[in-house]
C-alpha positions as CSV (number, residue, x, y, z in Angstrom):
1,M,14.0,4.5,-17.1
2,T,10.7,3.0,-16.5
3,L,9.8,-0.7,-17.2
4,A,6.6,-2.1,-18.2
5,L,6.0,-4.7,-16.0
6,R,4.7,-5.5,-12.4
7,V,6.3,-7.4,-9.7
8,P,3.7,-9.3,-8.4
9,D,3.6,-10.0,-5.0
10,E,4.3,-13.2,-3.6
11,L,8.2,-11.8,-5.7
12,L,8.8,-9.9,-2.6
13,A,10.8,-11.2,-0.5
14,R,10.0,-11.3,2.8
15,V,12.7,-13.1,5.0
16,P,16.5,-13.2,4.6
17,A,17.8,-16.2,3.1
18,E,18.9,-18.3,5.2
19,Q,15.2,-17.8,6.9
20,R,13.9,-19.6,4.4
21,G,15.0,-22.7,4.9
22,P,16.8,-25.9,6.9
23,G,20.3,-25.8,6.0
24,R,20.5,-22.3,4.0
25,D,22.6,-19.2,4.2
26,R,22.9,-15.9,2.9
27,S,24.8,-17.5,0.1
28,S,21.5,-19.0,-0.7
29,V,19.6,-16.7,-3.2
30,R,19.7,-16.7,-7.1
31,M,21.8,-15.1,-9.6
32,L,20.9,-13.6,-13.7
33,V,23.8,-13.2,-15.3
34,S,23.6,-10.7,-18.3
35,R,25.6,-10.0,-21.0
36,G,24.2,-7.8,-23.3
37,T,20.5,-9.3,-24.0
38,A,22.0,-12.8,-23.4
39,V,21.0,-14.2,-19.9
40,A,22.1,-16.9,-17.9
41,H,20.6,-18.8,-14.4
42,H,23.1,-19.2,-11.5
43,R,23.3,-19.4,-8.1
44,F,25.2,-16.9,-6.2
45,T,28.3,-20.0,-5.3
46,E,28.8,-20.4,-8.2
47,L,29.7,-16.8,-8.6
48,P,34.0,-17.6,-8.4
49,D,33.3,-20.0,-11.4
50,V,31.5,-16.6,-13.7
51,L,34.2,-14.2,-13.0
52,R,37.6,-14.1,-13.6
53,A,41.1,-14.1,-11.8
54,G,42.0,-10.0,-12.7
55,D,38.7,-8.9,-11.8
56,L,38.3,-6.3,-9.6
57,L,35.3,-6.5,-7.3
58,V,34.6,-2.7,-5.5
59,V,33.0,-3.1,-1.9
60,N,30.7,-2.0,0.2
61,T,32.2,-1.2,3.9
62,S,29.4,1.0,5.6
63,P,27.6,-0.3,8.0
64,T,23.8,0.0,8.4
65,L,22.8,1.5,11.3
66,A,19.4,1.0,13.5
67,A,18.0,4.2,11.4
68,A,14.5,3.9,12.8
69,V,13.4,5.6,16.4
70,D,10.0,6.2,17.6
71,G,9.2,9.7,18.6
72,A,6.5,12.7,18.9
73,L,5.7,15.7,16.8
74,G,3.5,17.7,19.5
75,H,0.6,14.8,20.3
76,A,1.3,12.5,17.4
77,R,3.4,9.4,17.2
78,V,5.9,9.3,14.7
79,V,8.8,7.4,13.4
80,V,12.1,8.7,12.4
81,H,14.3,7.2,10.1
82,F,17.8,9.1,10.3
83,S,19.1,9.8,7.2
84,T,22.3,11.4,6.5
85,R,24.9,12.9,9.5
86,G,25.6,16.1,7.5
87,D,28.1,18.5,9.9
88,G,27.8,20.9,13.1
89,G,25.6,18.5,14.4
90,R,22.7,18.7,11.3
91,W,21.0,15.5,9.8
92,A,18.8,15.0,7.2
93,V,15.6,12.8,8.5
94,E,12.9,11.3,7.3
95,L,9.6,11.8,9.1
96,R,7.1,8.5,8.7
97,E,4.0,7.6,10.9
98,P,3.3,4.1,12.5
99,D,0.6,2.2,10.8
100,G,-0.2,-0.5,13.0
101,R,1.7,-3.1,11.2
102,G,5.5,-3.3,12.7
103,T,6.1,-0.5,9.3
104,T,5.2,3.0,8.3
105,R,3.6,5.4,5.9
106,P,4.5,8.9,3.7
107,R,4.4,11.9,6.3
108,A,5.0,15.6,5.6
109,G,8.3,16.7,6.9
110,G,8.8,19.9,8.8
111,P,6.9,23.0,8.8
112,R,10.4,24.7,9.9
113,G,11.0,25.5,13.8
114,A,9.0,21.8,14.6
115,V,10.5,20.3,17.3
116,A,10.6,15.8,17.5
117,A,10.6,14.6,20.8
118,L,13.1,11.6,21.1
119,P,13.8,9.0,23.9
120,G,16.9,10.0,25.8
121,G,16.2,13.9,25.8
122,V,17.5,14.2,22.2
123,R,15.2,16.4,20.3
124,L,15.0,17.4,16.6
125,V,14.4,21.4,14.6
126,Y,13.3,20.8,11.9
127,E,15.4,23.8,9.7
128,E,14.6,23.2,6.3
129,P,13.7,20.4,3.1
130,V,17.3,18.9,2.1
131,S,15.4,19.4,-1.6
132,A,13.5,22.3,-3.5
133,D,12.0,19.4,-5.1
134,G,10.9,17.7,-2.5
135,E,10.0,17.6,1.0
136,R,10.2,14.1,2.4
137,L,13.9,14.6,3.8
138,W,14.8,17.7,5.9
139,W,17.9,19.1,8.3
140,V,16.9,19.0,11.6
141,W,19.4,20.0,14.4
142,A,20.0,17.3,16.3
143,R,20.2,18.4,20.5
144,G,21.5,15.5,22.2
145,D,23.4,12.4,21.5
146,V,22.2,10.6,18.2
147,P,24.7,7.6,18.0
148,A,23.9,6.7,21.2
149,L,20.3,7.4,20.8
150,L,20.7,5.1,17.8
151,R,22.8,2.2,19.8
152,E,19.4,2.2,22.4
153,H,16.7,3.1,20.9
154,G,16.8,2.5,17.4
155,R,16.6,-0.4,14.7
156,P,16.8,-0.9,11.8
157,I,14.8,1.0,9.0
158,R,11.5,-1.7,7.8
159,Y,9.3,-1.7,4.7
160,S,5.7,-3.0,4.0
161,Y,6.9,-5.7,1.8
162,T,9.2,-7.6,4.8
163,E,7.2,-10.0,7.2
164,R,8.7,-8.9,10.4
165,D,11.2,-7.2,12.3
166,Q,14.3,-8.3,11.7
167,P,18.2,-7.8,14.0
168,L,20.9,-5.9,12.9
169,S,22.5,-8.8,12.4
170,A,20.7,-9.5,9.2
171,Y,21.1,-6.1,8.0
172,Q,25.0,-6.0,7.7
173,T,27.1,-7.9,5.0
174,V,30.1,-9.3,5.4
175,F,32.6,-6.3,4.1
176,A,31.0,-3.5,6.8
177,L,33.2,-2.1,9.0
178,H,31.3,-2.1,11.8
179,G,33.1,-0.4,14.3
180,R,33.4,3.2,11.9
181,G,29.0,3.0,12.7
182,T,28.9,3.2,16.3
183,D,31.4,6.3,17.6
184,D,30.0,9.1,15.2
185,G,27.1,7.7,13.8
186,A,28.3,7.3,10.1
187,G,26.9,4.9,8.4
188,S,24.0,3.8,6.2
189,A,20.6,4.2,6.7
190,E,19.8,0.8,4.7
191,M,21.7,-2.2,3.6
192,P,23.8,-1.9,0.9
193,S,22.3,-4.8,0.0
194,A,23.9,-6.0,-3.1
195,A,26.7,-7.6,-0.7
196,R,24.2,-9.2,1.5
197,P,25.1,-12.7,-0.3
198,F,28.6,-12.7,0.1
199,T,29.6,-15.0,2.9
200,D,33.5,-15.5,4.6
201,R,33.6,-18.9,1.8
202,V,32.3,-17.2,-1.1
203,V,35.4,-14.7,-0.5
204,A,37.6,-17.1,0.1
205,R,37.0,-19.0,-3.1
206,L,36.9,-15.8,-5.3
207,V,40.3,-14.6,-3.8
208,S,41.6,-18.4,-4.5
209,R,40.6,-18.0,-8.0
210,G,42.1,-14.5,-8.6
211,V,39.4,-11.9,-8.0
212,Q,40.1,-9.1,-5.9
213,F,38.3,-6.5,-3.7
214,A,39.1,-2.9,-3.3
215,P,37.3,-1.0,-0.5
216,I,35.5,2.3,-0.6
217,T,32.6,3.5,1.5
218,L,29.4,5.6,0.8
219,H,26.8,5.9,3.8
220,T,23.3,5.2,1.8
221,G,20.6,7.6,2.8
222,V,16.9,6.4,2.9
223,A,15.6,6.0,-0.9
224,S,12.0,6.6,-1.1
225,A,10.1,3.9,-0.8
226,E,7.0,5.7,-2.9
227,S,8.0,8.2,-5.2
228,H,11.5,6.6,-6.1
229,E,13.3,10.1,-6.1
230,P,16.7,10.2,-7.7
231,P,19.5,10.0,-4.4
232,Y,20.4,12.6,-2.2
233,G,24.0,13.8,-2.0
234,E,26.0,11.5,-0.1
235,R,29.2,11.0,1.6
236,F,31.8,8.6,0.4
237,E,35.5,7.7,0.2
238,V,37.8,5.9,-2.3
239,P,40.8,5.6,-0.6
240,E,44.6,5.4,-2.2
241,A,45.0,2.3,-2.5
242,S,41.9,0.7,-3.7
243,A,42.2,3.7,-6.5
244,R,44.7,2.2,-7.2
245,L,43.8,-1.2,-7.6
246,V,41.1,-0.2,-9.5
247,N,43.8,1.5,-12.0
248,A,45.7,-2.0,-11.9
249,A,42.9,-4.7,-12.8
250,R,41.6,-1.4,-16.4
251,A,46.0,-1.7,-16.3
252,G,45.6,-5.6,-16.5
253,G,42.9,-6.2,-18.5
254,G,40.5,-7.1,-15.8
255,R,36.5,-6.5,-15.4
256,V,35.8,-3.6,-12.7
257,V,32.7,-4.7,-10.7
258,A,30.7,-2.8,-8.8
259,V,29.2,-4.2,-6.1
260,G,25.8,-2.2,-5.5
261,T,24.6,1.0,-6.8
262,T,26.5,2.9,-3.8
263,A,29.9,1.5,-5.2
264,V,29.4,2.8,-8.5
265,R,27.8,6.1,-7.6
266,A,31.7,6.4,-5.3
267,V,33.9,4.4,-7.9
268,E,32.2,6.8,-10.4
269,S,32.8,10.2,-8.1
270,A,36.0,9.7,-8.1
271,V,37.4,9.3,-11.3
272,G,38.6,12.3,-13.6
273,D,38.2,13.4,-17.2
274,D,41.2,11.4,-17.8
275,G,40.1,7.7,-17.3
276,V,42.0,7.9,-13.9
277,V,41.0,7.1,-10.9
278,R,42.5,8.5,-7.9
279,A,41.7,8.5,-3.9
280,A,38.7,10.8,-3.2
281,R,36.5,11.9,-0.3
282,G,33.2,13.9,0.7
283,W,30.4,14.2,-0.6
284,T,29.1,13.1,-4.4
285,E,26.0,14.5,-5.8
286,L,26.9,12.4,-9.2
287,V,24.0,11.0,-10.7
288,V,24.8,7.8,-12.6
289,T,22.8,8.2,-16.4
290,P,22.5,6.6,-19.7
291,E,23.9,10.8,-20.5
292,R,26.5,10.3,-18.2
293,G,27.1,6.8,-18.6
294,V,30.2,5.4,-16.8
295,R,33.7,5.4,-17.3
296,V,36.0,2.9,-14.4
297,V,32.7,-0.1,-14.2
298,D,32.6,-2.4,-16.5
299,G,30.3,-4.8,-15.0
300,L,27.6,-4.3,-11.3
301,L,26.1,-7.0,-9.1
302,T,23.0,-6.1,-7.5
303,G,19.4,-6.9,-6.1
304,L,16.5,-6.4,-8.2
305,H,14.6,-2.7,-8.5
306,E,11.1,-2.1,-8.9
307,P,10.6,-0.8,-12.3
308,E,9.7,2.6,-11.6
309,A,13.3,3.0,-9.5
310,S,16.0,5.5,-10.5
311,H,18.3,3.1,-9.9
312,L,17.8,1.7,-13.6
313,L,19.0,4.9,-14.9
314,M,22.4,3.9,-13.7
315,L,21.5,-0.1,-15.1
316,E,21.2,1.1,-18.4
317,A,24.3,3.8,-18.2
318,I,25.8,0.0,-17.5
319,A,23.9,-2.3,-19.7
320,G,21.6,-0.5,-22.0
321,R,18.1,-0.3,-22.3
322,E,17.4,-3.6,-24.5
323,A,19.5,-5.7,-22.0
324,V,17.9,-4.3,-19.2
325,S,14.5,-4.8,-20.3
326,R,15.5,-8.1,-21.6
327,T,17.1,-8.8,-17.7
328,Y,14.2,-8.5,-16.0
329,E,11.4,-10.1,-18.0
330,E,13.4,-12.9,-17.8
331,A,13.3,-12.5,-13.6
332,L,9.6,-12.2,-14.2
333,A,9.6,-15.2,-15.9
334,G,11.9,-17.5,-13.6
335,L,10.3,-16.0,-10.5
336,Y,13.3,-14.6,-9.2
337,L,12.6,-12.7,-5.5
338,W,13.0,-9.2,-5.2
339,H,14.1,-6.2,-2.8
340,E,17.4,-6.6,-0.2
341,F,16.9,-10.1,1.3
342,G,16.3,-11.7,-2.7
343,D,18.3,-12.4,-5.5
344,V,21.4,-10.8,-7.4
345,H,21.8,-10.3,-10.8
346,L,25.3,-9.7,-12.2
347,I,25.4,-7.4,-15.4
348,L,28.3,-8.3,-17.6
349,P,29.7,-7.1,-20.4
350,E,29.5,-9.1,-23.7
351,D,32.5,-11.5,-24.3
352,K,34.9,-9.9,-26.0
353,P,39.1,-10.4,-26.3
354,H,40.9,-10.3,-23.2
355,R,43.1,-7.0,-24.1
356,A,44.5,-4.5,-21.5
357,R,42.9,-0.8,-20.9
358,C,46.5,1.7,-20.8
359,S,46.5,5.3,-19.8
360,S,48.9,7.5,-19.6
361,N,48.2,9.1,-17.4
362,F,47.7,6.2,-14.9
363,P,50.0,6.5,-11.6
């Protein structure tokens, strides 16, 4: 799905919400709420008032890695973006080059057998492209301790629309299990940013209103900032307890609302043909499109995506093309802010009678 609109530069969120004025915190963003083509304007702090008892939020616990590291390929200066940890010492990486403004621009990966030299004696040997359709991401053999490299020399991946470097803490969500990304390199190259506005206070208010949380993990790789490619395979886990929470919410008539497209991809990868979610882990290649549809997710809390972004296909699968187009027109007219430090969009189903959804296979 491509939207026929242009996002002006002044609507690109350049710094985190808490840095945009005194008295602000992460939750100081706006929230566009859409139910079909009906759109309402809210503050994010009103989320507990918009949701209802029995609703379930599916949240991603993946921590964000300091995934950008300076290095050299021959005599050329490069920046390596570590995208996804593979098996047996392999990593999927994106090679970039410095643009002189603190950010980077695209650079071809490879060629096969090329060696990138990084601090601490780490060497990356280029093996093969991740996809036969492009050479942006490559599988490399890593010689050396990559998790230690990221801890000591890495920094968060920063894109050109941001104003300045931010500490890694600015890219962690309240749900991130930080210990999981420090020992083996497991974590996300890019922040699961839909959850960024949550604070302890907002979470406490949601719990007090009867909204539950189901943690999942999906380690997101490096997105294509220029060509908006569909997502590659990513590691995920839906624990048994979270699978049961999803099934129970659906059986009880609650709405399953994914916090971020990563949460959609994970939970939709764990549902069977019978509509029951079961514990699952491993790699998912699932791409949620209008043709595939969604089987479990009723709603989605997400950021505002570029008009060409592949994520819009997922939004269309959940809300429908007309609803997505209407919402984005409203976001532009309302001067909402885009990207990971920007405002958010809550997609909910159109109001219908509160009715439980049962399954004879419910465990």
